KOLLO-87655 format. One record per residue (C-alpha): x, y, z; residue in one letter; residue number from 1. Coordinates in Angstrom, 3 decimals, padded with zeros to 6 digits. Example, Ala and Ser with C-alpha at 12.3 -4.5 7.8 and 13.67 -1.06 7.14 Angstrom:
# KOLLO-87655
{u = 012.300 | v = -004.500 | w = 007.800 | resn = A | resi = 1}
{u = 013.670 | v = -001.060 | w = 007.140 | resn = S | resi = 2}
# end
This chain:
# KOLLO-87655
{u = 040.665 | v = 016.159 | w = -005.374 | resn = M | resi = 1}
{u = 037.232 | v = 016.997 | w = -006.486 | resn = Q | resi = 2}
{u = 034.867 | v = 014.530 | w = -007.982 | resn = F | resi = 3}
{u = 031.816 | v = 015.294 | w = -010.048 | resn = Q | resi = 4}
{u = 028.661 | v = 013.842 | w = -008.495 | resn = V | resi = 5}
{u = 025.999 | v = 012.620 | w = -010.910 | resn = P | resi = 6}
{u = 022.672 | v = 014.327 | w = -010.550 | resn = Q | resi = 7}
{u = 019.229 | v = 013.382 | w = -011.877 | resn = F | resi = 8}
{u = 020.018 | v = 009.741 | w = -011.788 | resn = I | resi = 9}
{u = 016.329 | v = 008.707 | w = -011.739 | resn = E | resi = 10}
{u = 015.710 | v = 010.307 | w = -015.071 | resn = V | resi = 11}
{u = 016.226 | v = 007.750 | w = -017.951 | resn = Q | resi = 12}
{u = 018.021 | v = 008.784 | w = -021.069 | resn = D | resi = 13}
{u = 015.794 | v = 009.082 | w = -024.204 | resn = K | resi = 14}
{u = 017.814 | v = 007.038 | w = -026.692 | resn = I | resi = 15}
{u = 015.234 | v = 005.860 | w = -029.190 | resn = I | resi = 16}
{u = 014.401 | v = 008.742 | w = -031.546 | resn = G | resi = 17}
{u = 014.975 | v = 011.212 | w = -028.814 | resn = G | resi = 18}
{u = 011.425 | v = 010.618 | w = -027.466 | resn = I | resi = 19}
{u = 011.513 | v = 007.064 | w = -026.047 | resn = L | resi = 20}
{u = 013.673 | v = 005.453 | w = -023.319 | resn = T | resi = 21}
{u = 014.878 | v = 001.915 | w = -023.789 | resn = L | resi = 22}
{u = 012.362 | v = 000.605 | w = -021.339 | resn = R | resi = 23}
{u = 009.468 | v = 002.241 | w = -023.160 | resn = Q | resi = 24}
{u = 010.699 | v = 000.950 | w = -026.490 | resn = F | resi = 25}
{u = 010.879 | v = -002.602 | w = -025.098 | resn = I | resi = 26}
{u = 007.261 | v = -002.392 | w = -023.774 | resn = Y | resi = 27}
{u = 005.991 | v = -001.075 | w = -027.106 | resn = L | resi = 28}
{u = 007.930 | v = -003.536 | w = -029.136 | resn = A | resi = 29}
{u = 006.767 | v = -006.340 | w = -027.011 | resn = G | resi = 30}
{u = 003.186 | v = -005.331 | w = -027.304 | resn = A | resi = 31}
{u = 003.581 | v = -004.937 | w = -031.163 | resn = G | resi = 32}
{u = 005.170 | v = -008.417 | w = -031.412 | resn = G | resi = 33}
{u = 002.505 | v = -010.046 | w = -029.254 | resn = L | resi = 34}
{u = -000.147 | v = -008.309 | w = -031.322 | resn = S | resi = 35}
{u = 001.393 | v = -009.645 | w = -034.485 | resn = F | resi = 36}
{u = 001.373 | v = -013.223 | w = -033.084 | resn = L | resi = 37}
{u = -002.211 | v = -012.882 | w = -032.097 | resn = I | resi = 38}
{u = -003.074 | v = -011.623 | w = -035.626 | resn = Y | resi = 39}
{u = -001.256 | v = -014.589 | w = -037.136 | resn = K | resi = 40}
{u = -002.734 | v = -017.262 | w = -034.808 | resn = I | resi = 41}
{u = -006.431 | v = -016.193 | w = -034.841 | resn = L | resi = 42}
{u = -007.996 | v = -016.697 | w = -038.312 | resn = P | resi = 43}
{u = -009.948 | v = -013.428 | w = -038.513 | resn = S | resi = 44}
{u = -009.198 | v = -009.915 | w = -037.955 | resn = I | resi = 45}
{u = -012.560 | v = -009.553 | w = -036.128 | resn = Y | resi = 46}
{u = -011.611 | v = -012.270 | w = -033.629 | resn = L | resi = 47}
{u = -008.150 | v = -010.899 | w = -033.141 | resn = S | resi = 48}
{u = -009.118 | v = -007.252 | w = -032.874 | resn = G | resi = 49}
{u = -010.234 | v = -007.321 | w = -029.156 | resn = L | resi = 50}
{u = -007.210 | v = -009.044 | w = -027.819 | resn = P | resi = 51}
{u = -004.881 | v = -006.838 | w = -029.939 | resn = I | resi = 52}
{u = -006.507 | v = -003.831 | w = -028.543 | resn = I | resi = 53}
{u = -006.058 | v = -005.066 | w = -024.951 | resn = V | resi = 54}
{u = -002.345 | v = -006.014 | w = -025.484 | resn = V | resi = 55}
{u = -001.563 | v = -002.633 | w = -027.172 | resn = V | resi = 56}
{u = -003.405 | v = -000.671 | w = -024.406 | resn = G | resi = 57}
{u = -001.514 | v = -002.559 | w = -021.813 | resn = F | resi = 58}
{u = 001.756 | v = -001.988 | w = -023.569 | resn = G | resi = 59}
{u = 001.065 | v = 001.783 | w = -023.881 | resn = I | resi = 60}
{u = 000.045 | v = 001.954 | w = -020.253 | resn = A | resi = 61}
{u = 003.302 | v = 000.220 | w = -019.223 | resn = L | resi = 62}
{u = 005.332 | v = 002.564 | w = -021.337 | resn = A | resi = 63}
{u = 003.676 | v = 005.952 | w = -020.503 | resn = F | resi = 64}
{u = 001.105 | v = 005.746 | w = -017.703 | resn = Y | resi = 65}
{u = 002.020 | v = 006.733 | w = -014.163 | resn = K | resi = 66}
{u = -000.122 | v = 006.321 | w = -011.054 | resn = V | resi = 67}
{u = 000.791 | v = 008.819 | w = -008.327 | resn = N | resi = 68}
{u = 004.121 | v = 009.486 | w = -009.871 | resn = G | resi = 69}
{u = 005.052 | v = 005.763 | w = -009.945 | resn = K | resi = 70}
{u = 005.382 | v = 003.733 | w = -013.158 | resn = P | resi = 71}
{u = 002.520 | v = 001.463 | w = -013.996 | resn = F | resi = 72}
{u = 004.689 | v = -001.609 | w = -013.924 | resn = I | resi = 73}
{u = 005.275 | v = -001.058 | w = -010.215 | resn = E | resi = 74}
{u = 001.559 | v = -000.835 | w = -009.638 | resn = V | resi = 75}
{u = 000.892 | v = -004.075 | w = -011.598 | resn = V | resi = 76}
{u = 003.720 | v = -005.848 | w = -009.707 | resn = E | resi = 77}
{u = 002.260 | v = -004.651 | w = -006.372 | resn = A | resi = 78}
{u = -001.263 | v = -005.838 | w = -007.349 | resn = A | resi = 79}
{u = 000.141 | v = -009.239 | w = -008.474 | resn = F | resi = 80}
{u = 002.136 | v = -009.711 | w = -005.222 | resn = K | resi = 81}
{u = -000.892 | v = -008.879 | w = -003.206 | resn = Y | resi = 82}
{u = -003.218 | v = -011.067 | w = -005.005 | resn = S | resi = 83}
{u = -000.849 | v = -014.192 | w = -004.947 | resn = T | resi = 84}
{u = 000.718 | v = -013.543 | w = -001.557 | resn = G | resi = 85}
{u = -000.373 | v = -014.814 | w = 001.803 | resn = A | resi = 86}
{u = -002.595 | v = -012.568 | w = 003.794 | resn = K | resi = 87}
{u = -002.264 | v = -012.411 | w = 007.584 | resn = L | resi = 88}
{u = -005.302 | v = -011.441 | w = 009.678 | resn = F | resi = 89}
{u = -004.355 | v = -010.692 | w = 013.222 | resn = I | resi = 90}
{u = -007.530 | v = -009.390 | w = 014.720 | resn = W | resi = 91}
{u = -011.060 | v = -010.756 | w = 014.270 | resn = R | resi = 92}
{u = -014.074 | v = -009.473 | w = 016.063 | resn = K | resi = 93}
{u = -015.782 | v = -012.076 | w = 018.098 | resn = R | resi = 94}
{u = -019.142 | v = -011.878 | w = 019.784 | resn = D | resi = 95}
{u = -018.841 | v = -011.608 | w = 023.515 | resn = K | resi = 96}
{u = -020.853 | v = -014.030 | w = 025.678 | resn = V | resi = 97}
{u = -022.630 | v = -012.402 | w = 028.436 | resn = A | resi = 98}
{u = -021.414 | v = -013.945 | w = 031.735 | resn = T | resi = 99}
{u = -023.719 | v = -012.059 | w = 034.084 | resn = A | resi = 100}
{u = -027.361 | v = -011.150 | w = 033.733 | resn = T | resi = 101}
{u = -028.786 | v = -007.958 | w = 035.168 | resn = P | resi = 102}
{u = -030.836 | v = -010.077 | w = 037.663 | resn = E | resi = 103}
{u = -027.688 | v = -011.483 | w = 039.237 | resn = T | resi = 104}
{u = -026.068 | v = -008.037 | w = 039.987 | resn = I | resi = 105}
{u = -027.495 | v = -006.798 | w = 043.209 | resn = T | resi = 106}
{u = -026.950 | v = -003.478 | w = 045.125 | resn = T | resi = 107}
{u = -024.871 | v = -005.402 | w = 047.751 | resn = D | resi = 108}
{u = -022.352 | v = -006.630 | w = 045.197 | resn = S | resi = 109}
{u = -022.091 | v = -003.046 | w = 043.679 | resn = V | resi = 110}
{u = -021.462 | v = -001.701 | w = 047.144 | resn = A | resi = 111}
{u = -018.676 | v = -004.326 | w = 047.790 | resn = Q | resi = 112}
{u = -016.662 | v = -003.298 | w = 044.735 | resn = M | resi = 113}
{u = -013.708 | v = -001.032 | w = 045.569 | resn = Y | resi = 114}
{u = -012.884 | v = 001.538 | w = 043.149 | resn = V | resi = 115}
{u = -009.707 | v = 003.607 | w = 043.987 | resn = P | resi = 116}
{u = -009.731 | v = 007.274 | w = 043.568 | resn = R | resi = 117}
{u = -007.066 | v = 009.923 | w = 043.611 | resn = L | resi = 118}
{u = -007.639 | v = 013.028 | w = 045.709 | resn = S | resi = 119}
{u = -006.720 | v = 016.424 | w = 044.297 | resn = D | resi = 120}
{u = -003.529 | v = 016.591 | w = 046.335 | resn = S | resi = 121}
{u = -002.241 | v = 013.163 | w = 045.199 | resn = K | resi = 122}
{u = -003.121 | v = 013.957 | w = 041.600 | resn = L | resi = 123}
{u = -001.230 | v = 017.301 | w = 041.830 | resn = K | resi = 124}
{u = 001.845 | v = 015.454 | w = 043.412 | resn = D | resi = 125}
{u = 001.806 | v = 012.954 | w = 040.648 | resn = L | resi = 126}
{u = 001.657 | v = 015.575 | w = 037.892 | resn = T | resi = 127}
{u = 004.396 | v = 017.668 | w = 039.581 | resn = W | resi = 128}
{u = 006.755 | v = 014.606 | w = 039.774 | resn = S | resi = 129}
{u = 006.180 | v = 013.786 | w = 036.056 | resn = L | resi = 130}
{u = 006.811 | v = 017.395 | w = 035.084 | resn = D | resi = 131}
{u = 009.994 | v = 017.584 | w = 037.042 | resn = V | resi = 132}
{u = 011.311 | v = 014.211 | w = 035.546 | resn = K | resi = 133}
{u = 010.264 | v = 015.330 | w = 032.067 | resn = D | resi = 134}
{u = 012.255 | v = 018.609 | w = 032.446 | resn = V | resi = 135}
{u = 015.203 | v = 016.815 | w = 033.796 | resn = G | resi = 136}
{u = 015.643 | v = 014.648 | w = 030.640 | resn = K | resi = 137}
{u = 015.911 | v = 017.682 | w = 028.372 | resn = R | resi = 138}
# end
């Protein structure tokens, strides 16, 4: 039996007037309703004008604006989670305290330090063994 696999499932259907999705309509209707409440609560159109413009602008941004191909609501949600969530700082730079001053280091103590070195032949042997093991894994 063959089944038809749905395609373009990330595209929402435009059901309101053929130009708006249900989600866009809800955002715009919510912004309109909140604007109406602000108009009724505040006594003057001059006092309610700025909050209405902010609410309508936010509603339009929620309905239509995309940031890097993502809906604006996801960006707002991420910003809210970031600002309210706990932040974990793992690394903090600390000032180092000098343990030895230049006067305490002498040429005798430098001469006593042992620094191992690889000769050319040992280095070639090591690279050869690494190459052979690397080829064997493939």
